[in-house]
C-alpha positions in Angstrom: -89.2 111.9 179.8 -92.2 111.9 177.4 -94.5 108.9 177.5 -96.1 107.5 174.4 -98.9 105.1 173.6 -98.4 102.3 171.1 -98.9 104.6 168.1 -96.1 106.9 169.3 -98.4 109.8 170.1 -97.9 112.1 173.1 -100.5 111.6 175.8 -101.2 115.1 177.1 -102.4 118.2 175.3 -99.6 120.2 176.8 -97.1 117.8 175.2 -99.0 118.0 171.9 -98.9 121.8 172.0 -95.2 122.0 172.8 -94.2 119.9 169.8 -96.7 121.4 167.4 -95.3 124.9 168.1 -92.1 123.7 166.2 -94.1 122.4 163.2 -94.2 124.0 159.8 -97.6 122.5 158.9 -97.0 121.4 155.3 -99.0 120.8 152.1 -96.7 120.9 149.0 -98.7 118.4 146.9 -98.9 119.3 143.2 -102.6 118.8 143.4 -103.2 121.1 146.4 -106.3 123.4 145.8 -107.1 126.6 147.6 -109.7 124.7 149.7 -106.9 122.3 150.8 -104.6 125.2 151.7 -107.4 127.1 153.6 -108.0 124.0 155.6 -104.3 123.7 156.3 -104.3 127.4 157.5 -107.3 126.7 159.8 -105.6 123.7 161.3 -102.4 125.7 161.7 -104.3 128.4 163.6 -106.2 125.9 165.8 -103.1 123.9 166.7 -100.7 127.0 166.9 -98.1 125.6 164.6 -94.9 127.6 163.8 -96.1 128.2 160.2 -97.9 126.8 157.3 -95.6 125.7 154.4 -97.4 125.9 151.1 -96.8 126.2 147.3 -95.9 129.7 146.0 -99.1 129.9 143.9 -101.2 130.0 147.1 -99.1 132.5 149.1 -101.0 135.6 148.3 -104.4 134.0 149.1 -103.1 132.4 152.3 -101.4 135.7 153.5 -104.7 137.6 152.9 -106.7 134.9 154.7 -104.4 134.6 157.7 -103.9 138.4 158.1 -100.7 138.0 160.1 -102.2 135.5 162.5 -99.8 132.8 161.4 -96.5 132.9 159.4 -96.7 131.8 155.7 -93.8 129.7 154.5 -93.2 128.8 150.9 -90.6 127.0 148.7 -88.1 128.2 146.1 -86.3 126.2 143.5 -88.5 123.3 144.6 -88.0 120.4 144.6 -84.9 119.9 142.4 -82.9 123.0 143.1 -81.4 123.2 139.6 -83.1 126.5 138.6 -80.8 129.4 137.8 -79.9 131.8 140.6 -81.8 134.5 138.7 -84.9 132.3 138.7 -84.6 131.6 142.4 -84.1 135.3 143.2 -87.2 136.2 141.1 -89.3 133.5 142.9 -88.1 134.8 146.2 -89.0 138.4 145.4 -92.4 137.3 144.1 -93.1 135.3 147.3 -92.1 138.1 149.6 -94.2 140.6 147.6 -97.1 138.2 147.9 -96.8 138.0 151.7 -94.5 135.1 152.5 -92.9 135.3 155.9 -90.5 132.4 155.5 -88.6 131.1 152.5 -87.3 127.5 152.1 -84.9 127.3 149.2 -83.3 124.2 147.6 -79.6 124.4 146.8 -78.1 123.5 143.4 -76.9 120.0 144.2 -75.0 119.7 140.9 -72.8 122.7 141.9 -72.1 121.0 145.3 -71.2 117.8 143.6 -68.8 119.6 141.4 -67.3 121.2 144.5 -68.1 124.7 143.3 -68.6 125.8 146.9 -68.3 129.5 146.3 -71.0 129.3 143.7 -73.3 127.5 146.1 -72.6 130.2 148.7 -73.2 133.1 146.3 -76.6 131.7 145.3 -77.7 131.3 148.9 -76.5 134.8 149.7 -78.4 136.2 146.6 -81.6 134.6 147.9 -80.8 135.9 151.4 -80.5 139.5 150.2 -83.9 139.1 148.3 -85.7 137.9 151.4 -85.9 141.4 152.9 -85.2 140.1 156.4 -87.7 137.2 156.2 -86.6 133.8 157.6 -84.5 131.7 155.2 -84.2 128.0 155.4 -81.8 126.2 153.1 -82.7 122.7 151.9 -79.7 120.5 151.1 -81.5 117.2 150.4 -79.4 115.0 152.7 -80.4 111.7 151.2 -78.5 112.6 148.0 -75.3 113.8 149.8 -72.2 112.1 151.2 -71.4 112.7 154.9 -68.5 115.1 153.8 -70.9 117.0 151.6 -73.3 117.4 154.5 -70.6 118.7 156.7 -69.4 121.1 154.1 -72.9 122.4 153.7 -73.2 123.1 157.4 -70.3 125.6 157.0 -71.6 127.1 153.8 -75.1 127.6 155.1 -73.6 129.0 158.3 -71.6 131.5 156.3 -74.5 132.5 154.0 -76.6 134.5 156.5 -79.5 132.0 156.3 -81.4 131.2 159.5 -81.8 127.4 159.1 -80.3 124.4 157.4 -83.0 121.9 156.4 -82.6 118.3 155.6 -85.1 117.5 152.8 -87.8 118.4 150.4 -89.8 115.3 151.1 -89.9 114.7 147.3 -86.6 112.7 146.9 -85.5 109.2 148.0 -85.7 109.8 151.8 -86.4 112.4 154.4 -84.8 113.4 157.7 -82.9 110.9 159.8 -81.8 111.1 163.4 -78.2 110.6 162.2 -78.4 113.7 160.0 -79.8 115.9 162.7 -77.0 114.8 165.1 -74.5 115.5 162.3 -75.9 119.0 161.9 -75.9 119.7 165.6 -72.2 118.7 165.7 -71.0 120.7 162.7 -73.3 123.7 162.3 -72.3 127.1 163.9 -74.3 128.0 167.0 -76.3 130.7 165.2 -77.6 128.3 162.6 -80.9 126.5 163.4 -81.9 123.1 162.1 -85.1 122.0 160.4 -85.9 118.3 160.0 -88.4 117.5 157.2 -89.7 114.5 155.4 -90.8 111.2 156.9 -91.8 112.6 160.4 -94.9 110.4 161.0 -95.3 110.3 164.8 -94.9 112.5 167.9 -92.2 110.1 169.0 -90.3 110.9 165.8 -90.8 114.6 166.4 -89.7 114.5 170.0 -86.6 112.6 169.0 -85.6 115.1 166.3 -86.2 118.0 168.7 -84.1 116.3 171.4 -81.2 115.9 168.9 -81.2 119.6 168.1 -83.9 120.4 165.5 -85.8 123.6 166.1 -88.4 123.2 163.3 -90.2 120.1 161.9 -91.6 120.0 158.4 -94.5 117.6 158.4 -98.1 117.1 157.4 -98.8 114.2 159.8 -98.7 115.6 163.3 -101.8 117.8 163.2 -103.7 114.8 161.9 -102.4 112.7 164.8 -103.3 115.4 167.3 -106.9 115.4 165.9 -107.1 111.7 166.2 -105.8 111.7 169.7 -108.3 114.3 170.8 -111.1 112.4 169.2 
């Protein structure tokens, strides 16, 4: 079992590296500049994260800068999800054209609340088709859903052809919880992977989410903690 110090950080570099390999190193701040994103890319390379997750406006520059050394992830319909399907499809096509390797899209929560499940499914499939084989993660914003809505989305995302179901944008009332990851692990089909995002502030949090079934972690904190531990 992993051992942690009082700040909840893993003690060995090997343990750091294992967890960081699951991290989508993230900066989605509205004020993010190219200098901020370039520093994020440098840290992602240094710590061998799974990807960098960045705003669409910086995808082309980041893809050119990284030159295939690290996957570039970006967000679609972010953070509210109530864009039209046509707008999400356009955003996705633009992101792929600019060099995005992974797409994290937000569902239309209003359609889900209205129980228009086929419409939710059609939208995800439309984005899936536009991804041109790139990894697709579907953000369902768990903090705004009932348990039954979360379970329903496990099936819808599983049927859509997406690669991941993702908990949160990090811009709403709460982020990932252990209970939601356990719920996903119980109800998602075996081919659908899980991304926990929002509120992951320690390596202890990260290890817990991974042990419950998450495969990816969306966070901006873990690389910073790794730097502090090494220092």
